[in-house]
C-alpha positions, 0 to 999 in steps of 0.5 A: 040766587040765595033768596030763591032758594035758600034751603039748598045751600044747608042741604048741600052740607047735610049729609043725612040729606045727600044720602037719602035723595035720589040721585042721577045716576053719574053716567046720564048726568055726566052725559048731560053737563057734558052737553052743557059744557060743550055747547058753552063751548061751541057759542063761545060764552064770554062767561066760561066753564070756569067762572060758572064753576067759580061761582058755584064755589062761592056759593057752597062756601067751605069754611076750611080745607076739611068742610072742601073735602067733605063737600066734594065727596058728597058730590061725588066730585071726587077726593082731593088731596090738598097738603094741610100744611101749605096754606093756602095750597099750591098744589091740588091733587083729585082721584076718582073726579067726573068723568074720568072714562072719556079719554082727551088729549088735555084736561077737561076739568076746567069746571072743577079748576072754577070750583076749587077757585071760588072754594079757596077763595071763600076759604082764604078771603083771596083770589086764586087762579086754579089750572088743571096741569093734569087730569085723569082722561089723559091716562094720568092716575090723578088729576092734578090742579096748580093754585096760583094767588092773585094780587 
């Protein structure tokens, strides 16, 4: 993918380019994403939303936690709260995530959990499993993700 779109990886981290670019309004993008996500689940695809997010996170390849927070903010994926003293972190909180207006009985941000896992792997050079345990879509104040290092 990097060979096909050589400038995209640079552009997504450039705040000036992001601010000047035209954006799809979040409700429209959100609807599009939900349709895609529902179709992936419906087809019982061997590739999960988590795995897609994980690959996406690896492509983002942040160098550190601050860059990870910045990339999430630039993508309008919300505000990450990560305890800088925990290296690697065991818990990540997310305020203002996409699709926060949806009411569900269970966490829905598998894709974002995957992104976090891929990004953390790039930062710490270790594999992680990230699982959303609380979600704003369940009426919680923030989404909470547990992070577990795998062997």
